[in-house]
N, CA, C and O atoms as CSV, one atom per row, in Angstrom:
chain,resi,resn,atom,element,x,y,z
A,1,MET,N,N,48.813,-23.076,24.336
A,1,MET,CA,C,48.348,-22.863,22.931
A,1,MET,C,C,49.005,-21.115,22.466
A,1,MET,O,O,48.967,-20.207,23.296
A,2,ILE,N,N,49.470,-20.943,21.290
A,2,ILE,CA,C,50.034,-19.720,20.809
A,2,ILE,C,C,48.850,-18.349,19.856
A,2,ILE,O,O,48.127,-18.119,18.887
A,3,SER,N,N,49.192,-18.058,20.571
A,3,SER,CA,C,48.073,-16.519,19.438
A,3,SER,C,C,48.891,-15.296,20.058
A,3,SER,O,O,49.532,-14.987,21.062
A,4,THR,N,N,48.418,-14.738,18.694
A,4,THR,CA,C,49.001,-12.860,18.752
A,4,THR,C,C,48.119,-12.073,18.497
A,4,THR,O,O,46.990,-12.445,18.178
A,5,LYS,N,N,48.466,-10.853,18.588
A,5,LYS,CA,C,47.468,-9.635,18.779
A,5,LYS,C,C,48.638,-8.786,17.929
A,5,LYS,O,O,49.841,-9.045,17.950
A,6,TRP,N,N,47.980,-7.696,17.168
A,6,TRP,CA,C,48.384,-6.499,16.236
A,6,TRP,C,C,47.856,-5.247,17.568
A,6,TRP,O,O,46.850,-5.243,18.277
A,7,PHE,N,N,48.677,-4.566,17.516
A,7,PHE,CA,C,48.885,-3.348,17.978
A,7,PHE,C,C,49.275,-2.355,17.415
A,7,PHE,O,O,50.230,-2.603,16.679
A,8,GLN,N,N,48.771,-0.656,17.426
A,8,GLN,CA,C,49.170,0.431,16.509
A,8,GLN,C,C,48.716,1.384,17.751
A,8,GLN,O,O,47.683,1.354,18.419
A,9,GLY,N,N,49.906,2.279,17.829
A,9,GLY,CA,C,49.825,3.535,18.545
A,9,GLY,C,C,50.092,3.353,19.811
A,9,GLY,O,O,50.255,2.294,20.418
A,10,ILE,N,N,50.136,4.565,20.227
A,10,ILE,CA,C,50.819,4.722,22.085
A,10,ILE,C,C,49.398,4.498,23.112
A,10,ILE,O,O,49.581,3.977,24.212
A,11,GLU,N,N,48.350,4.808,22.806
A,11,GLU,CA,C,47.305,4.020,23.586
A,11,GLU,C,C,47.643,2.585,23.860
A,11,GLU,O,O,47.620,2.441,25.082
A,12,SER,N,N,47.950,1.449,23.251
A,12,SER,CA,C,47.957,0.156,23.655
A,12,SER,C,C,49.700,-0.103,23.847
A,12,SER,O,O,50.114,-1.248,23.664
A,13,LYS,N,N,50.626,0.935,24.196
A,13,LYS,CA,C,52.148,0.485,24.236
A,13,LYS,C,C,52.336,-0.435,25.430
A,13,LYS,O,O,53.394,-1.063,25.482
A,14,HIS,N,N,51.473,-0.586,26.358
A,14,HIS,CA,C,51.609,-1.046,27.685
A,14,HIS,C,C,51.703,-2.620,27.568
A,14,HIS,O,O,52.244,-3.449,28.299
A,15,ASN,N,N,50.774,-2.778,26.044
A,15,ASN,CA,C,50.847,-4.203,25.387
A,15,ASN,C,C,52.233,-5.053,25.175
A,15,ASN,O,O,52.430,-6.245,25.409
A,16,PHE,N,N,53.124,-4.069,24.661
A,16,PHE,CA,C,54.458,-4.600,24.260
A,16,PHE,C,C,55.675,-4.258,24.792
A,16,PHE,O,O,56.734,-4.862,24.625
A,17,LEU,N,N,55.337,-2.487,25.948
A,17,LEU,CA,C,56.398,-2.276,26.099
A,17,LEU,C,C,57.327,-3.339,27.500
A,17,LEU,O,O,58.517,-3.646,27.431
A,18,GLU,N,N,56.449,-3.688,28.564
A,18,GLU,CA,C,56.432,-4.655,29.432
A,18,GLU,C,C,57.455,-5.767,28.850
A,18,GLU,O,O,58.461,-6.105,29.475
A,19,ILE,N,N,57.118,-6.267,27.670
A,19,ILE,CA,C,58.221,-7.281,27.380
A,19,ILE,C,C,59.272,-6.566,27.081
A,19,ILE,O,O,60.346,-6.972,27.525
A,20,ARG,N,N,59.259,-5.492,26.372
A,20,ARG,CA,C,60.925,-4.587,25.707
A,20,ARG,C,C,61.491,-4.438,26.848
A,20,ARG,O,O,62.710,-4.569,26.732
A,21,LYS,N,N,61.070,-4.164,28.184
A,21,LYS,CA,C,61.827,-3.617,29.644
A,21,LYS,C,C,62.264,-4.716,29.869
A,21,LYS,O,O,63.473,-4.912,29.995
A,22,SER,N,N,61.340,-5.683,29.967
A,22,SER,CA,C,62.375,-7.062,30.405
A,22,SER,C,C,63.730,-7.310,29.957
A,22,SER,O,O,64.834,-7.311,30.501
A,23,VAL,N,N,63.099,-7.610,28.281
A,23,VAL,CA,C,64.621,-8.092,27.736
A,23,VAL,C,C,65.124,-6.870,27.421
A,23,VAL,O,O,66.181,-7.260,27.918
A,24,PHE,N,N,65.410,-5.631,27.029
A,24,PHE,CA,C,66.512,-4.858,26.964
A,24,PHE,C,C,66.902,-4.106,27.719
A,24,PHE,O,O,68.033,-3.642,27.578
A,25,CYS,N,N,65.996,-3.695,28.896
A,25,CYS,CA,C,66.654,-3.036,30.239
A,25,CYS,C,C,66.923,-4.227,31.158
A,25,CYS,O,O,68.054,-4.505,31.557
A,26,GLU,N,N,66.010,-4.798,31.419
A,26,GLU,CA,C,66.467,-6.125,32.824
A,26,GLU,C,C,67.540,-6.900,32.474
A,26,GLU,O,O,68.478,-6.969,33.269
A,27,GLU,N,N,67.588,-7.541,31.358
A,27,GLU,CA,C,68.718,-8.283,30.847
A,27,GLU,C,C,69.890,-8.226,29.908
A,27,GLU,O,O,70.978,-8.801,29.892
A,28,LEU,N,N,69.271,-7.289,29.084
A,28,LEU,CA,C,70.748,-6.798,28.135
A,28,LEU,C,C,70.882,-5.609,28.812
A,28,LEU,O,O,71.477,-4.890,28.009
A,29,LYS,N,N,70.562,-4.590,30.423
A,29,LYS,CA,C,70.645,-3.671,30.220
A,29,LYS,C,C,71.035,-2.574,29.749
A,29,LYS,O,O,71.998,-1.956,30.203
A,30,VAL,N,N,70.078,-2.065,28.430
A,30,VAL,CA,C,70.343,-1.112,27.978
A,30,VAL,C,C,69.411,-0.089,28.625
A,30,VAL,O,O,68.783,-0.559,29.574
A,31,GLY,N,N,69.138,1.333,28.316
A,31,GLY,CA,C,68.774,2.264,29.014
A,31,GLY,C,C,67.263,2.286,28.936
A,31,GLY,O,O,66.813,2.011,27.824
A,32,GLU,N,N,66.623,2.484,29.633
A,32,GLU,CA,C,64.930,2.456,29.855
A,32,GLU,C,C,64.889,3.573,28.581
A,32,GLU,O,O,64.621,2.791,27.670
A,33,GLU,N,N,64.954,4.491,28.136
A,33,GLU,CA,C,64.896,5.537,27.427
A,33,GLU,C,C,64.405,4.513,25.596
A,33,GLU,O,O,63.532,4.731,24.756
A,34,SER,N,N,65.365,3.577,25.694
A,34,SER,CA,C,65.630,2.954,24.569
A,34,SER,C,C,64.776,2.304,23.783
A,34,SER,O,O,64.750,2.168,22.560
A,35,ILE,N,N,63.528,1.614,25.301
A,35,ILE,CA,C,62.507,0.981,24.429
A,35,ILE,C,C,61.519,1.614,23.986
A,35,ILE,O,O,60.489,1.093,23.559
A,36,SER,N,N,61.778,2.916,24.060
A,36,SER,CA,C,60.324,3.293,23.087
A,36,SER,C,C,60.387,4.698,22.578
A,36,SER,O,O,60.487,5.563,23.448
A,37,ASP,N,N,60.341,5.146,21.131
A,37,ASP,CA,C,60.650,6.066,20.772
A,37,ASP,C,C,59.274,6.659,19.907
A,37,ASP,O,O,58.178,6.103,19.973
A,38,PHE,N,N,59.542,7.877,19.095
A,38,PHE,CA,C,58.652,8.664,18.554
A,38,PHE,C,C,57.884,7.680,17.430
A,38,PHE,O,O,56.693,7.892,17.202
A,39,TYR,N,N,58.697,6.439,16.629
A,39,TYR,CA,C,58.068,5.252,16.276
A,39,TYR,C,C,57.225,4.671,16.550
A,39,TYR,O,O,56.685,3.986,15.682
A,40,ASP,N,N,56.703,4.680,17.951
A,40,ASP,CA,C,55.759,3.905,18.526
A,40,ASP,C,C,54.301,4.452,18.207
A,40,ASP,O,O,53.280,3.810,17.961
A,41,GLN,N,N,54.475,5.648,18.272
A,41,GLN,CA,C,52.813,6.598,17.690
A,41,GLN,C,C,52.410,5.898,16.580
A,41,GLN,O,O,51.202,5.771,16.380
A,42,PHE,N,N,53.043,5.522,15.980
A,42,PHE,CA,C,52.170,4.948,14.685
A,42,PHE,C,C,52.541,3.488,14.498
A,42,PHE,O,O,51.646,2.967,13.832
A,43,ALA,N,N,53.482,2.614,14.806
A,43,ALA,CA,C,54.231,1.449,14.023
A,43,ALA,C,C,52.976,0.525,14.497
A,43,ALA,O,O,52.013,0.951,15.134
A,44,PHE,N,N,53.212,-1.146,13.963
A,44,PHE,CA,C,52.496,-1.523,13.937
A,44,PHE,C,C,53.589,-2.863,14.851
A,44,PHE,O,O,54.666,-3.321,14.470
A,45,ASN,N,N,52.681,-3.248,16.317
A,45,ASN,CA,C,53.292,-4.024,16.856
A,45,ASN,C,C,52.683,-5.278,17.290
A,45,ASN,O,O,51.628,-5.384,17.915
A,46,VAL,N,N,53.595,-6.392,16.825
A,46,VAL,CA,C,52.869,-7.635,17.046
A,46,VAL,C,C,53.189,-8.306,18.603
A,46,VAL,O,O,54.328,-8.101,19.021
A,47,VAL,N,N,52.605,-8.800,19.157
A,47,VAL,CA,C,52.670,-9.819,20.536
A,47,VAL,C,C,52.472,-10.726,20.438
A,47,VAL,O,O,51.451,-10.855,19.761
A,48,LEU,N,N,53.032,-11.968,20.858
A,48,LEU,CA,C,52.989,-13.601,20.993
A,48,LEU,C,C,52.747,-14.017,22.021
A,48,LEU,O,O,53.655,-14.125,22.846
A,49,TYR,N,N,51.562,-14.360,22.298
A,49,TYR,CA,C,50.959,-14.902,23.246
A,49,TYR,C,C,50.913,-16.586,23.784
A,49,TYR,O,O,50.053,-17.381,23.406
A,50,ASP,N,N,51.844,-16.861,24.577
A,50,ASP,CA,C,51.699,-18.406,25.002
A,50,ASP,C,C,51.035,-18.664,26.186
A,50,ASP,O,O,51.387,-18.022,27.175
A,51,ASP,N,N,50.208,-19.416,26.277
A,51,ASP,CA,C,49.002,-19.661,26.728
A,51,ASP,C,C,48.191,-18.599,27.436
A,51,ASP,O,O,47.746,-18.744,28.574
A,52,ASP,N,N,48.015,-17.435,26.629
A,52,ASP,CA,C,47.592,-15.869,27.028
A,52,ASP,C,C,48.937,-15.626,28.107
A,52,ASP,O,O,48.568,-14.918,29.045
A,53,LYS,N,N,50.312,-16.004,28.214
A,53,LYS,CA,C,51.038,-15.073,28.842
A,53,LYS,C,C,52.106,-14.072,27.643
A,53,LYS,O,O,52.628,-14.716,26.733
A,54,SER,N,N,52.298,-12.967,27.693
A,54,SER,CA,C,53.169,-12.443,26.668
A,54,SER,C,C,54.282,-13.352,26.837
A,54,SER,O,O,54.720,-13.928,27.832
A,55,ALA,N,N,54.704,-13.338,25.370
A,55,ALA,CA,C,56.209,-14.138,25.171
A,55,ALA,C,C,57.024,-13.387,24.148
A,55,ALA,O,O,58.234,-13.600,24.060
A,56,GLY,N,N,56.357,-12.442,23.305
A,56,GLY,CA,C,57.196,-11.802,22.831
A,56,GLY,C,C,56.628,-10.836,22.314
A,56,GLY,O,O,55.417,-10.687,22.475
A,57,THR,N,N,57.438,-9.884,21.512
A,57,THR,CA,C,56.774,-8.770,20.676
A,57,THR,C,C,57.774,-8.290,19.447
A,57,THR,O,O,58.938,-8.689,19.459
A,58,GLY,N,N,57.349,-7.511,18.492
A,58,GLY,CA,C,58.572,-7.136,17.458
A,58,GLY,C,C,57.646,-5.822,16.883
A,58,GLY,O,O,56.483,-5.710,17.270
A,59,ARG,N,N,58.178,-4.934,16.028
A,59,ARG,CA,C,57.396,-4.260,15.753
A,59,ARG,C,C,57.939,-3.405,14.108
A,59,ARG,O,O,59.075,-3.186,13.688
A,60,LEU,N,N,56.878,-3.159,13.634
A,60,LEU,CA,C,57.214,-2.465,12.068
A,60,LEU,C,C,57.114,-1.293,12.066
A,60,LEU,O,O,56.212,-0.732,12.689
A,61,ILE,N,N,57.991,-0.666,11.386
A,61,ILE,CA,C,58.286,0.919,11.385
A,61,ILE,C,C,58.355,1.665,9.990
A,61,ILE,O,O,58.658,0.985,9.010
A,62,PHE,N,N,58.175,2.608,9.879
A,62,PHE,CA,C,58.165,3.011,8.337
A,62,PHE,C,C,59.345,4.223,8.004
A,62,PHE,O,O,58.904,5.372,7.997
A,63,LYS,N,N,60.460,4.087,7.795
A,63,LYS,CA,C,61.302,5.301,7.839
A,63,LYS,C,C,62.556,5.054,6.528
A,63,LYS,O,O,63.016,4.120,5.872
A,64,ASP,N,N,62.748,6.666,6.674
A,64,ASP,CA,C,63.436,6.476,5.415
A,64,ASP,C,C,63.100,5.752,4.325
A,64,ASP,O,O,63.861,4.940,3.797
A,65,GLY,N,N,62.074,5.982,3.980
A,65,GLY,CA,C,60.976,5.314,2.628
A,65,GLY,C,C,60.780,3.862,2.763
A,65,GLY,O,O,60.167,3.203,1.923
A,66,LYS,N,N,61.332,3.346,3.880
A,66,LYS,CA,C,61.407,1.917,3.840
A,66,LYS,C,C,60.780,1.150,5.272
A,66,LYS,O,O,61.066,1.449,6.432
A,67,TYR,N,N,60.064,0.327,4.916
A,67,TYR,CA,C,59.659,-0.867,6.431
A,67,TYR,C,C,60.396,-2.170,6.940
A,67,TYR,O,O,60.531,-3.367,6.684
A,68,PHE,N,N,60.912,-0.865,8.106
A,68,PHE,CA,C,61.956,-1.708,9.252
A,68,PHE,C,C,61.465,-2.711,10.101
A,68,PHE,O,O,60.490,-2.382,10.777
A,69,ILE,N,N,61.915,-3.909,10.243
A,69,ILE,CA,C,61.238,-4.874,11.686
A,69,ILE,C,C,62.789,-4.431,12.707
A,69,ILE,O,O,64.004,-4.414,12.511
A,70,ASP,N,N,61.552,-4.024,14.184
A,70,ASP,CA,C,62.648,-3.728,14.869
A,70,ASP,C,C,62.233,-3.993,16.335
A,70,ASP,O,O,61.171,-4.526,16.658
A,71,LYS,N,N,63.192,-3.562,17.186
A,71,LYS,CA,C,62.676,-4.101,18.876
A,71,LYS,C,C,61.807,-5.359,18.726
A,71,LYS,O,O,60.609,-5.313,19.004
A,72,LEU,N,N,62.511,-6.699,18.205
A,72,LEU,CA,C,62.026,-7.602,18.138
A,72,LEU,C,C,62.810,-8.362,19.811
A,72,LEU,O,O,63.958,-8.122,20.183
A,73,CYS,N,N,61.946,-9.140,20.450
A,73,CYS,CA,C,62.591,-9.596,21.835
A,73,CYS,C,C,61.346,-10.704,21.865
A,73,CYS,O,O,60.194,-10.625,21.437
A,74,VAL,N,N,62.147,-11.890,22.628
A,74,VAL,CA,C,61.428,-12.474,22.983
A,74,VAL,C,C,61.693,-13.270,24.705
A,74,VAL,O,O,62.797,-13.785,24.881
A,75,LEU,N,N,61.101,-13.300,25.375
A,75,LEU,CA,C,61.194,-13.224,26.895
A,75,LEU,C,C,61.851,-14.585,26.775
A,75,LEU,O,O,61.550,-15.482,25.988
A,76,LYS,N,N,62.967,-14.577,27.859
A,76,LYS,CA,C,63.992,-15.535,27.919
A,76,LYS,C,C,63.292,-17.013,28.242
A,76,LYS,O,O,63.568,-18.042,27.625
A,77,LYS,N,N,62.259,-16.904,29.415
A,77,LYS,CA,C,61.746,-18.184,29.416
A,77,LYS,C,C,61.162,-18.931,28.479
A,77,LYS,O,O,61.274,-20.156,28.517
A,78,PHE,N,N,60.337,-18.194,27.341
A,78,PHE,CA,C,60.020,-18.684,26.024
A,78,PHE,C,C,61.227,-18.861,24.866
A,78,PHE,O,O,60.893,-19.166,23.721
A,79,ARG,N,N,62.864,-18.628,25.257
A,79,ARG,CA,C,63.365,-18.825,24.166
A,79,ARG,C,C,63.501,-19.933,23.289
A,79,ARG,O,O,63.279,-20.845,24.085
A,80,GLY,N,N,63.737,-20.541,22.079
A,80,GLY,CA,C,64.123,-22.160,22.156
A,80,GLY,C,C,62.795,-22.483,21.177
A,80,GLY,O,O,62.953,-23.299,20.269
A,81,ASN,N,N,61.677,-21.933,21.336
A,81,ASN,CA,C,60.633,-21.952,20.467
A,81,ASN,C,C,60.060,-21.425,19.268
A,81,ASN,O,O,58.870,-21.484,18.958
A,82,ASN,N,N,60.856,-20.982,18.710
A,82,ASN,CA,C,61.044,-20.246,17.332
A,82,ASN,C,C,60.248,-19.154,17.312
A,82,ASN,O,O,59.995,-18.683,16.203
A,83,TYR,N,N,59.721,-18.555,18.425
A,83,TYR,CA,C,58.498,-17.303,18.510
A,83,TYR,C,C,59.358,-16.141,18.197
A,83,TYR,O,O,58.901,-15.074,18.606
A,84,SER,N,N,60.894,-16.059,17.352
A,84,SER,CA,C,61.250,-14.973,17.233
A,84,SER,C,C,60.967,-15.245,15.397
A,84,SER,O,O,60.715,-14.289,14.663
A,85,ASP,N,N,61.056,-16.549,14.921
A,85,ASP,CA,C,61.122,-16.363,13.514
A,85,ASP,C,C,59.334,-16.291,13.474
A,85,ASP,O,O,58.981,-15.560,12.549
A,86,LEU,N,N,58.451,-16.728,14.058
A,86,LEU,CA,C,57.116,-16.402,13.891
A,86,LEU,C,C,56.946,-14.964,13.655
A,86,LEU,O,O,56.296,-14.654,12.657
A,87,ILE,N,N,57.475,-13.918,14.492
A,87,ILE,CA,C,57.043,-12.863,15.093
A,87,ILE,C,C,57.707,-12.020,13.519
A,87,ILE,O,O,57.145,-11.030,13.049
A,88,ILE,N,N,58.995,-12.665,12.876
A,88,ILE,CA,C,59.597,-12.046,11.624
A,88,ILE,C,C,58.470,-12.021,10.766
A,88,ILE,O,O,57.736,-11.103,10.398
A,89,ARG,N,N,58.499,-13.199,10.537
A,89,ARG,CA,C,57.069,-13.597,9.283
A,89,ARG,C,C,56.138,-12.920,9.548
A,89,ARG,O,O,55.627,-12.393,8.560
A,90,MET,N,N,55.519,-12.622,10.828
A,90,MET,CA,C,54.078,-11.749,10.524
A,90,MET,C,C,54.401,-10.449,10.387
A,90,MET,O,O,53.589,-9.659,9.904
A,91,LEU,N,N,55.638,-10.062,10.797
A,91,LEU,CA,C,56.367,-8.537,10.238
A,91,LEU,C,C,56.385,-8.467,8.715
A,91,LEU,O,O,55.861,-7.638,7.973
A,92,ILE,N,N,57.133,-9.564,8.428
A,92,ILE,CA,C,57.222,-9.314,6.813
A,92,ILE,C,C,55.590,-9.560,6.431
A,92,ILE,O,O,55.502,-9.180,5.264
A,93,ARG,N,N,54.681,-9.876,6.739
A,93,ARG,CA,C,53.646,-10.416,6.211
A,93,ARG,C,C,52.467,-9.255,6.039
A,93,ARG,O,O,51.577,-9.092,5.204
A,94,LYS,N,N,52.886,-8.521,7.230
A,94,LYS,CA,C,51.961,-7.074,7.639
A,94,LYS,C,C,52.882,-5.846,6.620
A,94,LYS,O,O,52.235,-4.977,6.036
A,95,ALA,N,N,54.286,-5.894,6.507
A,95,ALA,CA,C,54.705,-4.852,5.420
A,95,ALA,C,C,54.366,-5.171,3.970
A,95,ALA,O,O,54.113,-4.299,3.139
A,96,VAL,N,N,54.378,-6.564,3.707
A,96,VAL,CA,C,53.585,-6.929,2.253
A,96,VAL,C,C,52.420,-6.352,1.774
A,96,VAL,O,O,52.192,-5.873,0.663
A,97,ASN,N,N,51.495,-6.488,3.045
A,97,ASN,CA,C,49.899,-6.674,2.961
A,97,ASN,C,C,49.671,-4.869,2.920
A,97,ASN,O,O,48.609,-4.521,2.403
A,98,ILE,N,N,50.574,-3.764,3.416
A,98,ILE,CA,C,50.523,-2.946,3.579
A,98,ILE,C,C,51.200,-2.283,2.617
A,98,ILE,O,O,51.432,-1.083,2.757
A,99,GLY,N,N,51.698,-3.123,1.270
A,99,GLY,CA,C,52.945,-2.274,-0.006
A,99,GLY,C,C,53.989,-2.616,-0.056
A,99,GLY,O,O,54.451,-2.451,-1.185
A,100,ALA,N,N,55.028,-3.275,1.001
A,100,ALA,CA,C,56.115,-3.051,0.563
A,100,ALA,C,C,56.963,-4.157,0.230
A,100,ALA,O,O,57.077,-5.110,1.001
A,101,GLU,N,N,57.743,-4.075,-1.192
A,101,GLU,CA,C,58.021,-4.830,-2.054
A,101,GLU,C,C,59.411,-5.543,-0.941
A,101,GLU,O,O,59.716,-6.723,-1.118
A,102,LYS,N,N,60.104,-4.768,0.078
A,102,LYS,CA,C,61.118,-5.317,0.638
A,102,LYS,C,C,60.949,-4.692,1.677
A,102,LYS,O,O,60.470,-3.562,1.767
A,103,THR,N,N,61.521,-5.724,2.977
A,103,THR,CA,C,61.154,-5.419,4.051
A,103,THR,C,C,62.767,-5.258,4.989
A,103,THR,O,O,63.488,-6.255,4.960
A,104,TYR,N,N,63.126,-4.369,5.555
A,104,TYR,CA,C,64.602,-4.477,6.103
A,104,TYR,C,C,64.902,-4.720,7.552
A,104,TYR,O,O,63.938,-4.425,8.258
A,105,ALA,N,N,65.629,-5.033,8.014
A,105,ALA,CA,C,66.208,-4.942,9.536
A,105,ALA,C,C,67.841,-4.831,9.659
A,105,ALA,O,O,68.747,-5.177,8.901
A,106,SER,N,N,67.818,-4.110,11.125
A,106,SER,CA,C,69.068,-3.360,11.224
A,106,SER,C,C,69.506,-4.195,12.580
A,106,SER,O,O,69.128,-3.805,13.685
A,107,ILE,N,N,70.124,-5.078,12.461
A,107,ILE,CA,C,70.164,-6.127,13.744
A,107,ILE,C,C,71.892,-5.984,14.213
A,107,ILE,O,O,72.832,-5.480,13.597
A,108,ASP,N,N,71.837,-6.637,15.524
A,108,ASP,CA,C,73.168,-7.534,15.645
A,108,ASP,C,C,73.441,-8.575,15.225
A,108,ASP,O,O,72.672,-9.535,15.258
A,109,LYS,N,N,74.902,-8.594,14.616
A,109,LYS,CA,C,75.197,-9.806,14.063
A,109,LYS,C,C,74.987,-10.950,14.541
A,109,LYS,O,O,74.716,-11.853,13.750
A,110,LYS,N,N,75.035,-11.154,15.583
A,110,LYS,CA,C,74.841,-12.607,16.240
A,110,LYS,C,C,73.577,-13.142,15.791
A,110,LYS,O,O,73.365,-14.344,15.634
A,111,TYR,N,N,72.544,-11.993,15.538
A,111,TYR,CA,C,71.160,-12.687,15.316
A,111,TYR,C,C,71.352,-13.095,13.481
A,111,TYR,O,O,70.673,-14.008,13.012
A,112,ARG,N,N,71.971,-12.599,12.924
A,112,ARG,CA,C,71.940,-12.924,11.217
A,112,ARG,C,C,71.315,-14.056,10.653
A,112,ARG,O,O,70.743,-14.084,9.563
A,113,LEU,N,N,71.473,-15.132,11.572
A,113,LEU,CA,C,71.166,-16.513,11.290
A,113,LEU,C,C,69.736,-16.595,11.206
A,113,LEU,O,O,69.262,-17.048,10.163
A,114,ILE,N,N,68.791,-16.148,12.347
A,114,ILE,CA,C,67.824,-16.064,11.986
A,114,ILE,C,C,67.062,-15.457,10.885
A,114,ILE,O,O,66.096,-15.901,10.266
A,115,PHE,N,N,67.721,-14.314,10.768
A,115,PHE,CA,C,66.977,-13.632,9.959
A,115,PHE,C,C,67.453,-14.220,8.179
A,115,PHE,O,O,66.745,-14.210,7.172
A,116,LYS,N,N,68.556,-14.577,8.302
A,116,LYS,CA,C,69.212,-15.653,6.989
A,116,LYS,C,C,67.776,-16.589,6.514
A,116,LYS,O,O,67.119,-16.458,5.481
A,117,LYS,N,N,67.573,-17.506,7.592
A,117,LYS,CA,C,67.254,-18.549,7.126
A,117,LYS,C,C,65.254,-18.012,6.844
A,117,LYS,O,O,64.439,-18.912,6.639
A,118,ILE,N,N,65.030,-17.283,6.866
A,118,ILE,CA,C,63.599,-16.746,6.710
A,118,ILE,C,C,63.937,-15.967,4.950
A,118,ILE,O,O,63.021,-15.840,4.138
A,119,GLY,N,N,64.774,-15.717,4.777
A,119,GLY,CA,C,65.554,-15.183,3.147
A,119,GLY,C,C,65.691,-13.573,3.604
A,119,GLY,O,O,64.824,-12.888,3.062
A,120,PHE,N,N,66.403,-12.981,4.298
A,120,PHE,CA,C,66.688,-11.963,4.632
A,120,PHE,C,C,68.630,-11.756,3.918
A,120,PHE,O,O,69.276,-12.714,4.341
A,121,GLU,N,N,69.298,-11.048,3.262
A,121,GLU,CA,C,70.306,-10.765,2.728
A,121,GLU,C,C,70.654,-9.697,3.622
A,121,GLU,O,O,69.994,-8.842,4.213
A,122,GLU,N,N,71.937,-9.999,3.551
A,122,GLU,CA,C,73.021,-9.060,4.094
A,122,GLU,C,C,73.572,-7.986,3.421
A,122,GLU,O,O,74.627,-8.218,2.831
A,123,ILE,N,N,73.092,-6.800,3.362
A,123,ILE,CA,C,73.070,-5.783,2.200
A,123,ILE,C,C,74.468,-4.231,2.813
A,123,ILE,O,O,75.096,-3.411,2.142
A,124,GLU,N,N,74.419,-4.460,4.113
A,124,GLU,CA,C,75.324,-3.728,4.066
A,124,GLU,C,C,75.750,-3.290,6.108
A,124,GLU,O,O,74.965,-2.980,7.004
A,125,THR,N,N,77.045,-3.439,6.140
A,125,THR,CA,C,77.670,-3.143,7.410
A,125,THR,C,C,77.234,-1.830,8.227
A,125,THR,O,O,77.696,-0.758,7.837
A,126,ASP,N,N,76.562,-1.845,9.092
A,126,ASP,CA,C,76.505,-0.662,9.930
A,126,ASP,C,C,77.565,-0.249,10.574
A,126,ASP,O,O,77.900,0.934,10.518
A,127,SER,N,N,78.351,-1.292,11.383
A,127,SER,CA,C,79.105,-0.609,12.402
A,127,SER,C,C,80.195,-2.294,12.503
A,127,SER,O,O,80.673,-2.961,11.585
A,128,ASN,N,N,80.239,-2.449,13.646
A,128,ASN,CA,C,81.463,-3.715,13.700
A,128,ASN,C,C,80.351,-4.486,14.480
A,128,ASN,O,O,80.653,-5.667,14.652
A,129,VAL,N,N,79.255,-4.152,14.946
A,129,VAL,CA,C,78.401,-5.315,15.480
A,129,VAL,C,C,76.961,-4.938,14.988
A,129,VAL,O,O,76.009,-5.019,15.766
A,130,ASN,N,N,76.860,-4.665,14.128
A,130,ASN,CA,C,75.136,-4.260,13.391
A,130,ASN,C,C,75.747,-4.388,11.692
A,130,ASN,O,O,76.827,-4.150,11.152
A,131,ILE,N,N,74.279,-4.944,11.189
A,131,ILE,CA,C,74.414,-5.308,9.583
A,131,ILE,C,C,72.868,-4.889,9.217
A,131,ILE,O,O,71.900,-5.032,9.964
A,132,LEU,N,N,72.863,-4.388,8.014
A,132,LEU,CA,C,71.376,-4.050,7.435
A,132,LEU,C,C,70.832,-5.236,6.842
A,132,LEU,O,O,71.812,-5.953,6.635
A,133,MET,N,N,69.868,-5.791,6.484
A,133,MET,CA,C,69.627,-6.718,5.883
A,133,MET,C,C,68.455,-6.432,5.106
A,133,MET,O,O,68.071,-5.263,5.085
A,134,MET,N,N,67.632,-7.570,4.269
A,134,MET,CA,C,66.919,-7.169,3.471
A,134,MET,C,C,66.166,-8.457,2.560
A,134,MET,O,O,66.730,-9.337,1.908
A,135,LYS,N,N,64.931,-8.262,2.733
A,135,LYS,CA,C,64.220,-9.692,2.456
A,135,LYS,C,C,63.137,-8.800,1.619
A,135,LYS,O,O,62.620,-7.755,2.017
A,136,GLU,N,N,62.903,-9.476,0.323
A,136,GLU,CA,C,62.300,-8.934,-1.190
A,136,GLU,C,C,61.110,-10.228,-1.140
A,136,GLU,O,O,61.264,-11.440,-0.985
A,137,GLY,N,N,59.744,-9.304,-1.364
A,137,GLY,CA,C,58.348,-10.154,-0.798
A,137,GLY,C,C,58.563,-10.697,-0.039
A,137,GLY,O,O,59.577,-10.553,0.645
A,138,ASP,N,N,57.396,-11.813,0.195
A,138,ASP,CA,C,56.234,-12.301,1.096
A,138,ASP,C,C,56.999,-13.075,1.720
A,138,ASP,O,O,58.108,-13.088,1.186
A,139,VAL,N,N,56.908,-13.906,2.844
A,139,VAL,CA,C,56.913,-15.146,3.525
A,139,VAL,C,C,56.641,-16.522,2.741
A,139,VAL,O,O,55.586,-16.560,2.109
A,140,GLY,N,N,57.393,-17.551,2.712
A,140,GLY,CA,C,56.364,-18.725,2.177
A,140,GLY,C,C,56.844,-19.947,2.912
A,140,GLY,O,O,57.947,-20.034,3.452
A,141,GLY,N,N,55.934,-20.869,2.887
A,141,GLY,CA,C,56.733,-21.978,3.841
A,141,GLY,C,C,55.781,-22.314,5.206
A,141,GLY,O,O,54.577,-22.217,5.444
A,142,ASN,N,N,56.709,-22.663,5.805
A,142,ASN,CA,C,55.973,-22.857,7.738
A,142,ASN,C,C,57.334,-22.440,8.569
A,142,ASN,O,O,58.539,-22.646,8.419
A,143,CYS,N,N,56.569,-21.794,9.457
A,143,CYS,CA,C,57.739,-21.217,10.405
A,143,CYS,C,C,58.091,-22.567,11.061
A,143,CYS,O,O,57.282,-23.423,11.418
A,144,SER,N,N,59.422,-22.615,11.161
A,144,SER,CA,C,60.400,-23.388,11.709
A,144,SER,C,C,61.234,-23.142,13.119
A,144,SER,O,O,62.096,-23.946,13.475
């Protein structure tokens, strides 16, 4: 059974940091200092569970006057189940519920199709690797 839970603030960060550490540090070999930052103090984090096992997470932050989806990751053994799609949709819905007209994501180009499928449009190239994408309004339809 798939379930999700929302967390806000650093007192509950253990719920999502282990997933980030596994994906970003152990799998992608990114430094541990990159898995948490100032924004975790007030970000909205969603954790997705598969049969009560943590499977993925993502967060919504407010930065530079915009709502951003950030730190999206799914543990390797749970990939291929469209969990990233569900997490993104939940983060968009959260942004809309708290007043956002647009939701942004600065992502690696290789993940562009996941976001495009949900309705994000590419609005800027940040670098050779990253792009800035934006989604207007809420999500609709079914997770796929």
